[in-house]
C-alpha positions as YAML, in Angstrom:
chain: A
units: angstrom
residues:
- id: 1
  name: UNK
  ca: [-0.12, -0.37, -0.28]
- id: 2
  name: UNK
  ca: [2.92, 2.54, 0.75]
- id: 3
  name: UNK
  ca: [4.21, 1.96, -2.65]
- id: 4
  name: UNK
  ca: [0.87, 2.83, -4.02]
- id: 5
  name: UNK
  ca: [-0.32, 5.49, -2.02]
- id: 6
  name: UNK
  ca: [2.60, 6.83, -0.28]
- id: 7
  name: UNK
  ca: [3.84, 7.03, 3.48]
- id: 8
  name: UNK
  ca: [1.07, 9.19, 4.54]
- id: 9
  name: UNK
  ca: [-1.37, 6.58, 3.81]
- id: 10
  name: UNK
  ca: [0.28, 3.66, 5.75]
- id: 11
  name: UNK
  ca: [-2.24, 2.44, 8.04]
- id: 12
  name: UNK
  ca: [-0.37, 2.74, 11.32]
- id: 13
  name: UNK
  ca: [-0.60, 6.82, 10.17]
- id: 14
  name: UNK
  ca: [-4.24, 6.48, 9.43]
- id: 15
  name: UNK
  ca: [-6.43, 8.16, 12.18]
- id: 16
  name: UNK
  ca: [-9.53, 6.46, 13.10]
- id: 17
  name: UNK
  ca: [-12.51, 8.04, 11.72]
- id: 18
  name: UNK
  ca: [-15.98, 7.81, 13.96]
- id: 19
  name: UNK
  ca: [-18.70, 6.14, 12.01]
- id: 20
  name: UNK
  ca: [-20.08, 9.44, 10.77]
- id: 21
  name: UNK
  ca: [-17.02, 10.88, 9.59]
- id: 22
  name: UNK
  ca: [-16.49, 7.67, 7.49]
- id: 23
  name: UNK
  ca: [-19.50, 7.29, 5.86]
- id: 24
  name: UNK
  ca: [-18.94, 11.08, 4.75]
- id: 25
  name: UNK
  ca: [-15.96, 10.41, 3.21]
- id: 26
  name: UNK
  ca: [-17.17, 7.23, 1.39]
- id: 27
  name: UNK
  ca: [-20.05, 9.31, 0.27]
- id: 28
  name: UNK
  ca: [-18.06, 12.16, -1.05]
- id: 29
  name: UNK
  ca: [-15.66, 9.28, -2.62]
- id: 30
  name: UNK
  ca: [-18.86, 7.73, -4.17]
- id: 31
  name: UNK
  ca: [-19.79, 10.95, -5.86]
- id: 32
  name: UNK
  ca: [-16.42, 11.58, -7.37]
- id: 33
  name: UNK
  ca: [-16.38, 8.27, -9.63]
- id: 34
  name: UNK
  ca: [-20.14, 8.14, -9.53]
- id: 35
  name: UNK
  ca: [-21.76, 11.59, -9.45]
- id: 36
  name: UNK
  ca: [-24.72, 12.46, -9.95]
- id: 37
  name: UNK
  ca: [-26.51, 10.21, -8.03]
- id: 38
  name: UNK
  ca: [-29.31, 9.43, -5.27]
- id: 39
  name: UNK
  ca: [-28.89, 8.02, -1.76]
- id: 40
  name: UNK
  ca: [-30.35, 4.78, -3.31]
- id: 41
  name: UNK
  ca: [-27.54, 4.60, -5.71]
- id: 42
  name: UNK
  ca: [-24.96, 4.96, -2.68]
- id: 43
  name: UNK
  ca: [-26.64, 2.58, -0.50]
- id: 44
  name: UNK
  ca: [-26.57, -0.35, -3.33]
- id: 45
  name: UNK
  ca: [-22.99, 0.10, -4.21]
- id: 46
  name: UNK
  ca: [-21.73, 0.51, -0.73]
- id: 47
  name: UNK
  ca: [-24.20, -2.38, 0.39]
- id: 48
  name: UNK
  ca: [-25.07, 0.08, 3.36]
- id: 49
  name: UNK
  ca: [-28.57, 0.53, 4.64]
- id: 50
  name: UNK
  ca: [-30.23, 3.46, 3.29]
- id: 51
  name: UNK
  ca: [-29.85, 5.35, 6.44]
- id: 52
  name: UNK
  ca: [-26.33, 4.96, 6.48]
- id: 53
  name: UNK
  ca: [-26.17, 6.37, 3.10]
- id: 54
  name: UNK
  ca: [-28.17, 9.44, 3.94]
- id: 55
  name: UNK
  ca: [-25.80, 9.99, 7.15]
- id: 56
  name: UNK
  ca: [-23.09, 10.32, 4.55]
- id: 57
  name: UNK
  ca: [-24.63, 12.42, 2.28]
- id: 58
  name: UNK
  ca: [-25.91, 14.81, 5.26]
- id: 59
  name: UNK
  ca: [-22.14, 14.77, 6.36]
- id: 60
  name: UNK
  ca: [-20.90, 16.27, 2.74]
- id: 61
  name: UNK
  ca: [-24.05, 18.40, 2.66]
- id: 62
  name: UNK
  ca: [-21.81, 21.87, 2.21]
- id: 63
  name: UNK
  ca: [-19.94, 19.89, -0.77]
- id: 64
  name: UNK
  ca: [-22.92, 18.73, -2.65]
- id: 65
  name: UNK
  ca: [-25.63, 20.46, -4.53]
- id: 66
  name: UNK
  ca: [-29.24, 18.77, -4.80]
- id: 67
  name: UNK
  ca: [-30.23, 18.61, -8.58]
- id: 68
  name: UNK
  ca: [-33.76, 18.64, -7.99]
- id: 69
  name: UNK
  ca: [-34.26, 15.26, -9.91]
- id: 70
  name: UNK
  ca: [-33.54, 13.10, -6.80]
- id: 71
  name: UNK
  ca: [-30.04, 13.28, -7.75]
- id: 72
  name: UNK
  ca: [-27.08, 15.15, -5.93]
- id: 73
  name: UNK
  ca: [-23.69, 16.03, -7.35]
- id: 74
  name: UNK
  ca: [-20.06, 17.50, -5.78]
- id: 75
  name: UNK
  ca: [-20.50, 20.86, -6.23]
- id: 76
  name: UNK
  ca: [-17.10, 21.86, -7.91]
- id: 77
  name: UNK
  ca: [-17.23, 18.80, -10.38]
- id: 78
  name: UNK
  ca: [-15.09, 18.83, -13.10]
- id: 79
  name: UNK
  ca: [-16.81, 18.72, -16.71]
- id: 80
  name: UNK
  ca: [-17.33, 15.35, -17.84]
- id: 81
  name: UNK
  ca: [-14.96, 13.41, -20.09]
- id: 82
  name: UNK
  ca: [-16.57, 12.96, -23.66]
- id: 83
  name: UNK
  ca: [-18.19, 9.61, -24.41]
- id: 84
  name: UNK
  ca: [-16.10, 7.24, -25.29]
- id: 85
  name: UNK
  ca: [-16.03, 5.49, -28.82]
- id: 86
  name: UNK
  ca: [-17.78, 2.33, -28.97]
- id: 87
  name: UNK
  ca: [-16.89, -0.17, -26.78]
- id: 88
  name: UNK
  ca: [-17.94, -3.81, -25.97]
- id: 89
  name: UNK
  ca: [-18.18, -4.20, -22.30]
- id: 90
  name: UNK
  ca: [-17.89, -7.65, -20.68]
- id: 91
  name: UNK
  ca: [-20.38, -9.41, -18.13]
- id: 92
  name: UNK
  ca: [-20.02, -7.36, -14.39]
- id: 93
  name: UNK
  ca: [-18.52, -4.60, -16.47]
- id: 94
  name: UNK
  ca: [-18.33, -1.75, -13.30]
- id: 95
  name: UNK
  ca: [-20.46, 0.90, -15.29]
- id: 96
  name: UNK
  ca: [-23.77, -0.90, -14.14]
- id: 97
  name: UNK
  ca: [-22.68, -1.74, -10.37]
- id: 98
  name: UNK
  ca: [-22.70, 2.13, -9.47]
- id: 99
  name: UNK
  ca: [-26.50, 2.75, -9.59]
- id: 100
  name: UNK
  ca: [-29.94, 1.38, -8.27]
- id: 101
  name: UNK
  ca: [-31.31, 1.90, -11.50]
- id: 102
  name: UNK
  ca: [-29.67, 0.88, -14.65]
- id: 103
  name: UNK
  ca: [-31.57, 2.59, -16.79]
- id: 104
  name: UNK
  ca: [-29.51, 5.29, -18.04]
- id: 105
  name: UNK
  ca: [-27.33, 2.71, -19.78]
- id: 106
  name: UNK
  ca: [-30.01, -0.15, -20.72]
- id: 107
  name: UNK
  ca: [-32.92, 2.05, -21.29]
- id: 108
  name: UNK
  ca: [-35.72, -0.37, -22.57]
- id: 109
  name: UNK
  ca: [-33.23, -3.45, -23.01]
- id: 110
  name: UNK
  ca: [-33.72, -4.71, -19.36]
- id: 111
  name: UNK
  ca: [-32.84, -8.35, -20.27]
- id: 112
  name: UNK
  ca: [-29.21, -7.28, -20.12]
- id: 113
  name: UNK
  ca: [-29.48, -7.75, -16.32]
- id: 114
  name: UNK
  ca: [-31.01, -11.46, -15.74]
- id: 115
  name: UNK
  ca: [-33.49, -12.15, -12.93]
- id: 116
  name: UNK
  ca: [-30.17, -12.86, -10.71]
- id: 117
  name: UNK
  ca: [-28.35, -9.77, -11.14]
- id: 118
  name: UNK
  ca: [-25.87, -11.55, -14.02]
- id: 119
  name: UNK
  ca: [-25.21, -8.76, -16.64]
- id: 120
  name: UNK
  ca: [-24.70, -9.98, -20.11]
- id: 121
  name: UNK
  ca: [-21.60, -8.57, -22.26]
- id: 122
  name: UNK
  ca: [-22.81, -5.60, -24.41]
- id: 123
  name: UNK
  ca: [-22.14, -3.31, -26.83]
- id: 124
  name: UNK
  ca: [-22.07, 0.67, -25.86]
- id: 125
  name: UNK
  ca: [-22.80, 3.50, -27.96]
- id: 126
  name: UNK
  ca: [-22.89, 6.67, -27.04]
- id: 127
  name: UNK
  ca: [-23.04, 5.92, -23.59]
- id: 128
  name: UNK
  ca: [-26.42, 3.42, -23.95]
- id: 129
  name: UNK
  ca: [-26.37, -0.62, -24.80]
- id: 130
  name: UNK
  ca: [-27.36, -1.27, -28.07]
- id: 131
  name: UNK
  ca: [-26.17, -4.92, -28.80]
- id: 132
  name: UNK
  ca: [-24.99, -8.10, -26.84]
- id: 133
  name: UNK
  ca: [-22.35, -10.03, -27.94]
- id: 134
  name: UNK
  ca: [-20.06, -13.20, -27.70]
- id: 135
  name: UNK
  ca: [-17.21, -14.62, -28.56]
- id: 136
  name: UNK
  ca: [-17.87, -18.17, -30.12]
- id: 137
  name: UNK
  ca: [-15.30, -20.04, -32.21]
- id: 138
  name: UNK
  ca: [-12.80, -17.28, -32.48]
- id: 139
  name: UNK
  ca: [-15.04, -14.68, -33.79]
- id: 140
  name: UNK
  ca: [-17.03, -11.96, -31.91]
- id: 141
  name: UNK
  ca: [-20.44, -12.46, -32.44]
- id: 142
  name: UNK
  ca: [-22.86, -9.22, -31.98]
- id: 143
  name: UNK
  ca: [-26.77, -9.27, -31.79]
- id: 144
  name: UNK
  ca: [-27.86, -5.57, -32.27]
- id: 145
  name: UNK
  ca: [-31.23, -4.91, -29.77]
- id: 146
  name: UNK
  ca: [-31.78, -1.78, -31.50]
- id: 147
  name: UNK
  ca: [-30.77, -0.28, -35.15]
- id: 148
  name: UNK
  ca: [-27.35, 0.78, -35.11]
- id: 149
  name: UNK
  ca: [-25.55, 3.23, -37.39]
- id: 150
  name: UNK
  ca: [-22.22, 1.85, -38.90]
...
């Protein structure tokens, strides 16, 4: 850990946080990578009860802004990176793990997530799932879920 994070992050130098401070730091770090998001998103991602997610967000209230649509975000967020070019994402890609609802990515293609929570490999175009794919006999086979332009 010292090699990656430096001397100051060594376990013997990390001050113990009380529960509320730890939840607040977890909420802040979550929003850095997943904001904007809801309290339910944080709870699902962290495996916490909703009340603990709310305590965490309350602890960073001065750092966040309520967007008015049930989502909060860090007040001084950098501009988002441009959307990546089309990608083939594997099963369990972290893109689908950070939110309680995956609708912003899968849209109407809810069958990408099975009833037991397994994600099917899918193609991502402009931030949206448009196809499923599999590797069969050394070839990538793509099955479009909707019309996809060349």
